[in-house]
Structure formats: structure tokens, C-alpha cells
N, C-alpha and C positions, 0 to 999 in steps of 0.2 A: 632330578629325573624322576623321583617317586611322585613329586607334585605334577609333573608332566603327564605320566601315565594315568593318574587318578583323575585329572582334568580332562583328558581325553575320554576316558570311559564315562565320566559323569556328563559329558556333553552328548555322547551317543544315546545315553540312557534316558536323559531329559528330553532330547529331541524325538526319540522313539515314542515315549509316552505322550508328548504333545501330539504327535501325528496320530496315535491311536485315539486320543480324546477327540481330536478335531475331525477324524475321518472314519466315522463308524462305518464298518461294513466294506471296507476296502481291502484290497490285497496291497502300491503306488501308481597330439596334440603335439615334436615326434621323435623317436629314436627306436632300438629293439624292444617291443612292449607287448604284454598279455592282459586283457581285461575279463573279468568274471562276474556275473550277477545272479544272486539267489533269490528266487521267487516264493512268496507265501502261497498257500493252496488257493485255488481259484475260488473267489467268492460263491457262496452257496446260492446267491440270487441268480446265478447263471445256469445252475442245473434245471433241467426242464420239470422236474417233479416238485420244484420249490418256487416256481415263478407265477403261480396263479394271482396271488395278491400283488406282487410287483408288477405285473403286465396289465393290471386293470386301467381302464381309461382315465385320463387325468381329470376329465370332466364328466361326471356320471349323470344319467338323467335324473330329474327331480321327481322321485317317486316315493316321498316319505322317507322312513328310515332306511339307512343304507342295507343293502341285501347281506353285508357281512355280519350285522347284528344278529340275523336269524330270527327276526320277529316279523310276523305277518302283519299287514295293514288292517285296521278295523273292516268288518265285513259289512257291505252296504245293505241297505233295506232290500226287501224281496223285490219290490216292484222295479228296482234298477240293477238288479243282479246281472242280467244279460248284457246290457251295454257296457257296464263296469268290467266285465270278464273279458269282452273283445277289446276293450282299451288296454286293459293290463297285459293281455296276451300279446297285443302289438308292440307295447313297450318292451315286454320281455324278449321278444324276438329280435327288436332292434338292438337291444343290449347285447344279446348273444352275438349277432353279427358283427358289432363294433369290437366285443372282446376278441372274436376269432381274427379280425383284421389286425388288431393290435398285436396278438400273438405271432402272426405271420411277419408283421413289420418288425417286431423287436425280437427277432430269433437270436441264436448264438452268434451268428456271424456279425449281425448288427450291434450286439452288445460288446463284441470283442473290438469292433471298429470304433465304437464309442469310448470304450476304456482307453484306447490308444490316443483318442483325441484329448482326454483329460490329462494322460501322462504327458503329452506333447504341447499343453497349453501355454506353458511357460518357455518362451524363445530365448535365444542368446541375446537378443536386445528386448529387455522388458517392455518397451514401449510398442512392440510388435505382438505382445501376448494376445491370444485368441481364446475367448470364453464363449464361443457360439454354441458349444455342446448344452449350456444352461438352457437354451430353448428348444432342445430336442424332445419330442414327445416321450421317447424311450427313456430318458434320463430322470431317475427318481432317487439318486444317490446324494449325498452331501459331503464334500471333501473340504479340507482345511482351507478357509478363506473364500469359499463359494458364496457365502452370504454377503460378502463385501464386494462383489462383481456386478456389473451392469445395474446399478441402483439408479432409478429414476429421480432427477432433480426437477420435481413439478412435471410440467409438459414441455419443457425447454432443453433439457439435457440429461447426460448419463454419466455416472461416476464410477470408477474401478478404484479400489485401495488394495494394495498387496505388498509383498516383498519376499525376502530370502534372508535365511541365516546359514552360514557355512563356517565349519570348524575344520581345519587341517592341521595335522601334526606332521613335523618333519624330523627326520634323522638323516643329517648329512655328514658324510665322511670324505674329507679332503677336497670338498667343493664349496665351503661356506665363503661366500662372496661372488666373483665372477670368474669362471673357469677353474682350472685345477689350481687350488691355493694351499693345499696340505693341512687346512683348518676343518675341525670338526664342530658341529653344533646340533643341539636338539631344542625344539622350540614348537610353540602352538600359535597358529594364526586364527584370528576370528573376523568375521565380517558380518555386518547387517546392511541390508539394502531394504528401503522402504519407498513406495512410490504412490502417486496419486494421478490418475488419468481423467480428465474431464472433457466430454464431448458435447459441445453446444450445437444442437441441430446436426446437420451433416456437412457443414462447411467450415467449421472452426473447432479448434481443439488446443488445451493446454495440458502439458505434461511436466511433472517435477518427480525427481527420484534423488534420494539422498544415499550416502554411504558413510559407514563407520568401520574402518578397518585397524586392526591392532595386532601387535605381535607381543607374546609373553614367554618368559622363561629362557631367552637367548643368552648366550654367552658373550657373542660379538653384537655390534650394532646392527639393527634390522636394514635390509636392503630398501631402496627408495620404493620399490613397488610392494612393500609389505605393510605400511602404516600410512593412514590418512584419516584423521580424527573429525567426524562430524562435517561432511562436506557434500557438495552436489555433484552427482554425475551427469543428470540431465535436467535442464530448465529452459523449455522452448515452447514456442506456440506454432502450430500449423494452420494455414488458411488456404481453402481451395479457390484457386484463381480461374480456373476453367473446368467446366463440366461438359465433356463432348460424348458423342455416341461411340467413339473409338478409344477413350481414354480421359483421365483427369490430370489437371496440372495443379501442383501444391507448392505451396513455400513454406519454409521452416526457417525460423530466426532464434537464436540462443544457444545455450550450452547443449551438446548432443554427442552422444557415441556414434561412430561409424564402423560398419562392417560390409565388406563387399567380397563377393566370389568365395574363393577358397581360403581367405584370410591370410594369404602368403605375403600380401603387401599392406593390407589395412584391416585392422582388427580391434576390438575393445580390449583384447587380451584378459579374458576371464580368468586365466590361471593366475594372473596377479592378484594379490589380495586388494589392490587399490582399483583396478581396472583403468583403462585409458579413455579420455574424453577430450572434445575439442570445443571451441566456441567460434560461432560464425553463422553463416547462412546456407540455404541449400535450396534449390528448385529441383522437383522431382516429377516425372512423368510416369503415371502408371497406365499402361496402355494394353491393348489386346494382343499385339505382337511384340512390344518392346517396353522394358523399364529402363529409363534413362534418369541419372542423377548428375546434376552440375553443382559443386560446392566450392566454397572458399571459407577456410577456418584457420584458426591458430590453435596449436596443441596447448593444453593446460599443464602448468607446472604444479607438481604435488608439493604441497607444504605441510608436513605432519601435523603441526598444532596451529596453523592459520588457514584462512580461507584460500583456496587455490586462486590463481591468476593466469590468464593467457600469457603465453610467451611472446612478447612484443618484437622479439627479433626474428621470429619464424613465421612463414606462411605456408599453407598447404592448400592446393586447389586441384581440381580436375573434373573430368567427365568420365562416368562409368555407366556402360550400357549393357544390358542383358536381353537377349531375344527369347521369346516364348513360342517361337514358331513350331518347334518340335517337341514332343512329349518324352522322347527317348534320349534327348542330347541336351547339352548346355553349351551356349556360346556367350563368352564375355569379351568385350573389347573396351579399353580404357586408355586415357591420357591423364598422367599425373605430373603435377609441379610442385617441388619442395625448395624452400628457400630459406636460408640462414644469413642474416645480414651481419656485417662486421661490427660487433658490439665493443666499443672501446672501454665499456666498463667491466667486461670479461675477456681479458686478453687471450684466455685459452681457447676461446671459441674460434673455430676455423670457419670462414665464410664460404657458401657454396651457392650455386643454382643448378638444380637438377631436373631435367625432365624425362619421363618414363613413359614409352608407348609400348603397350602389351596386349596379350589376348590369352584367353583360356578356352580349351575345348574338351568336353567330357562326354562320353557316350557309353551305352551298354547295348550289346547285340547278342541275343540268345545267351545271356549270362557271361559273355565275355565283356570285360570292362577295360577302358582306356581314358587316359587323361593326359593332356599336353597343355603346359602353360610356359610362356616366356615373355621376354621383353628386352628392350635395349634402352639405355640411357645416355644422354648427352648433356653437356653444359660445362660449368666450371666448378673446381674445387680448389680452394685457396689460391685464386687467380691463376690457375693452371687448367689446361683443357681437361675435360672429364668425358671419358667414353667407356662404358661398361654394358654388361648384360647379365641375364639369368635365364635358366630355362630348367623345366622339370618334365620328364617323361615317364609315365607309368602304364603298366598293363596288368590285368588281374583276371580272376575267374571266380565266379560265384557258383558254389555247388549246393543249389537250393533244395535238391532231393536227397541229399546226404544228412545222416544224422548230425546234429549240432550245426547245421547250415555253414560250413566253413567258407571263408572268402580270402583268397590269397592274392597278394600284390607284389610286383617288382618294380621299384622306382629308381631312377637316376636323377640326383639333383646337381646342378652346377651353377656356380656363381663366380664371376671374374674377380681377380686381384689385379694388383699394379705395383710396379717398381717404386712408386710414390705411396708410402705408408698412408691409407686411409682413402686413397683415390680409386679404390675398387667399387664393386657394385654396392649401392645403398639400399637396404632392404625396406626403407621407409618405416611404417607403423605395423609390424607383422604379428602374428601368432606364431612365433617362432618355436614354442614350445611343443607345438603339435607335429612339426615336420623334421626338425633336425634334433631330435633327441629330447627325451623328457628331464634329462639332467640339465639342460639349457646350458651347455659348455660353449656351443658355436652359434654365431649368427651367420645369415646368408651373405657372406663376402669372403672371396678367395677360398672357396670350399668345393670339394666334389664328395658326393654322398651316395654310395650303393646301398640300398636298403630293402628289406624284405618284411612285409606285414602279413600277419595271419591273424584273422578274427573268427571267434567261434561263439555260439549261442546254445549253450545247454538248455535253456529255457527262453521264453520270451523276455523274461526280465533279468537274465543273467548273461553278461558278455565277458568273454575273455579275449585279451589282445596279447600278441607277442611280436615286437618290432626290433629288427636287428640292423644296425647301421656300421658301415665300414667308411671311415673318413680319411680324405687326402686334402692336402693343399693343392689348390687349382694353379698357383704361381709360386715357385719356389723362391722367388726374389721378394716375396712378401710373407706376412706372418698371419696366424690365425686371428680371428676377431670374436669377440664376446657378443651377446645377444644385444648389447648397447652399442655395438660398433666400436669398441675400444681394443686396441691391440693386446694379445695375450703373451706377447714376447717382446722384448726390447729392440730386437733386431732379427733380420732374417738369417737363415742358414740351418743346416742339417737336413735330415730325412723329410720328405713330403708325406709319409705315412704317419697320420695323427692318432689313429687307434680305432677301436670298435666299441659299440655301446649296445646293450643288450636291455630292453625294457619289457616288463611284464606288468599287466594290470587286470584286476578283476573289478567289475562294476555290477552292482546289484540294485535294481529298482525296487526298493522295499515296498513302496506304495506309490500312488499317482503323485504324491507330493514329497517323498522322501528317497534319498539315494546315498548309497555307501560306495566308496571307492577305495581300493586298496592297491598299492603299486610298489614295485622294487625295480631298480635300475642299477647296472654295474658298467663302469667304463674300464676298458683294458687299454691302457696307455701304449701308444705306438713309438716308433723309432725317433720320431722328432723330439720327444721329451728327453731323450737320452743324448741326442746329438746336437741340440741347441743350448748353449750354456746360459741363454738369458731368460729362460722359463723359471717361474717361481718354485715349481714342484713337477716332480717327474713320475710319481706312482699312480697306482690305480685308484678309482673312487667308487663310492656306494651312495645310494639314495633310497630310503624307505619313507613311504608316507601313507597316512589314513586321511580320508575326507569324508565328512557327513554333511549332506545338504538338506535343508527343509525350505521348500516353496509354500507360499500362502497368498 
């Protein structure tokens, strides 16, 4: 345990030093949860009294020695004094006008907006990263990795190189494994991601991203999502097939991560140390009113010490569309199909063919918030008919004028079970960690969850989150399921009250490139665990974690 604490502190100290050296002048899922972020003082360059040099035009007039040197140019001969004075006076007036325009353009509001762009430049999918702030005339800073972005390759291309290092410490009590297990463990998770993005003209692109994920100091074997040594997350090519006045049609082929909508059904699962990826092809339309993706892929099988390979027994395909007609609301519609063939080499595999038709609606009206998502499933499971569904309904209120900017939500999540074990709703490839408790005890099958979320922002870089969940079984003739859709009890029976989970989190954006996350969760076991004799453990559980992230 001493090695674990020392390694955690060393990782944070080294990462912070790297951030400080590389970023001069900078400041930088679900259950019952609280998030808190602590910000350094605002950079002095944003104070009006200190911005004179910072706000000077990027391209100054060619007038001999720079004005900042404080040296006057040589005085001309007497006969030419008058013309030279008029010319110098005109240049000076022009420069003063430009300086004044720059000051107005690069005011505090503009600089604050620019800083948010820098902080948000690294997206959930790194192949969507946005470094356009580098071309803003008001941007004169240099953050970690900036000098490796938008590098010209002659006159034919552009190159981005970057990545991420993440360190996370776990202390798990009674939840090591899947669900409530009665086992404790303390360990460290390390993850490196490195990527290269090459754009050739405006119609062709190549993207590669590798990962190295490992676990240290654990007592029990690592979970499958915790280790994957030196493998590829993304390796694909994009080509523009059609360039129209109302949108563009692109094709993508190769290994690729997928993320759609709220991530309730399709997510790269960033919480996992390994992340989730696929291999296949996709057509995607980026239009004025709609974005539409049509894809066919196979999930990748994680192999800790070998190169990953696609699961040849599985196929995942679908069409996902998002409208951009309204600015204050979101509408997603989708059809998804997931197949598992009967693999004779793996007798434990249950064959299935599942179609999902769903939609998501989200809107904000005068600081009132609402979200609705749901879908129906049909098909076959183990040669039996499969009929299932899920829905989420949420409402909230944003108190924008109140100190700490509180936002409160109430959600109700429902997913069907079935008297045939395993034939309830299939949650496909979700970010379950974000919505059904940060302890990852339950998956979205045979579950009802009444939950309450409160977020607070003491500063722009500190966020606190508190999430409280109350869990029930949807069908008493079925059992609860883990995040990988395996049963957590050998047989049905007992109470349908599973328990409650309280999640607290504090998130601190230390600089535009560094982030610290502290979290604690507690699970209060319900009557189900006392009344069902087939569960492995019936007590409460605790989870504490510390995570430090550096993007570059």
C-alpha cells in the first residue's frame, strides 16, 4: 500500500511539473455523485493593466527597430526632414489605430472565450480534436503540445501529433470484480495514448492512435478493461466522396472508435483503462440540417499481451441521425442491429440477433431542462423470441444567477427484464459508468433507477457533483446484471429492492492541459441481498479513486 501511495503522489507531482514546464503562463458518468474543481489565479496577461505588450499586433509595420526597444531611428538630412516627418507620423497613426482595434478585439470576454477553446480542444474522440484557436490573432500563448499541431507538410498536407497520459488510483471495498463480491483491492492504472493525424488537402485524411494500458500493485487479477499493452485504438482513412452546397459525404475504413448521442448505447467507454473500439467501415454525411452516419463494424477483442483482433462471431451495424435544425434542442433517431453467431468453438456463447429502434430528445427552455430517450428491441435470443425496451426521462433546473451555478436533475431509468435469464434488454456498447452509478455494479437490463443529480461550480475550473441512485429490479422473475450483461445471482427470488448508491466527485481543471478528479462512492445494499440466497455477498461497498490526466 505504501508503494501505491508513493507512486500516486509521484505521478501527480511529475505530471504537474511537466505541465508547468510545457505551459508557461497558463492557469488548464453514473450514480449518487459530487464533482469539485480548484482553479489557479487568473493569468496576469488578462488583467487590463498588463496587456499592452500581449495585445500588440502580430505583424508590426516595418519601421526599423521595434518601438519596444526605445531607440529612435537616425535623423534624416535637413532637406528631407519634412517629408520624412509626415511619413513617420502617418505610420505612427496607423499603428495606433491597429493597436486600438486589437485591444477592442482581444478584450477580457474574448480572451476568456479563447481560453475555453484551449481547454476544450481535446475531445472525447481524439480524432475530433479542434486546434483552430492556434490561428486566432488574439492567441499568443503556448500550451503543452501546441508546437506539434497543424504542422505543414510542404504545400500538400497538415500534421497533428499529440496524446494523453492518465493515472488513476483505486481503493475498492467489496466490489473487486463484477458487482458485489466481498473482495477488496488497491491498485494503480496507467494509460498512454499517442496519435498522429495527417490531412492531405481537403479530401483525404489518415489517422492513427495507439494505447498502452496497464495495472500495478493489485492483489486480484486485473479486469479485462484494465490492461492492453501497446495496441491500436484507431487506424483508419477518410475520403470525401461528395462536396455539395448543403453538406459533405465522407467514407471511413479501418479501426475506429464510435460515440453517439448520450452514450447510453454506443460509447468508447473512456472510464475503462483500455477504451472500446471497432473495425469496419462507415459513411457519414455532415450537412446543414442533419448529420447522418451509417456503419458496419466488428467489436475488437482485447488481448493483454497480443495484438487485438476483431471478434469474427459478432457484427454491429446501424444508422444514427442527428438534426441541427434547432439551436436550443437535440433530436437523435437511430436503428441499430447487433448479431452474435453460434460459435461452435466457444459453447458458452449464446447466439442472438437484436434490432434496436430508438430516439433521444433534449431541450432547454428558460433554464428548465428536459431529456427523454427510449427504444424498443426485437429479434432472437438463444433461438427464442426477443422483445425488450428501455427509456430514460429526466427534468432539471439551471440556476444560472445563483452563486456556484447549481444545476439539479431528477431522472427515472427503466430497462426490461425477462423470465428467461439473459433475454431482457441488451444495452449494446454503453458508457454505463456515467448513468447507473460510478461503482459500476449494474448494467442496463432488468433495472429501475430513480436518481437525483446536483452539480455545482464554485469557480469556472472547479466542479462538484452529487448523484444519488435508488435501484430496483424491473422484473422479480429475473436477476440483476453486471455492466457486461452477466447475471449477478444464480437464480431469481427475494425482494426487488436492490439498494442505493451515493456518488461524490470533485473535478479541478488545473490548467488547459491538466485535470485532477477525486471521487468517493458508497453502496447501501438493499433487501434483495438478504433475501436471495444465491448472491455471493450481501454487505455494503465503498469505492475511492484519484485520477490525474495530462493532454498534449
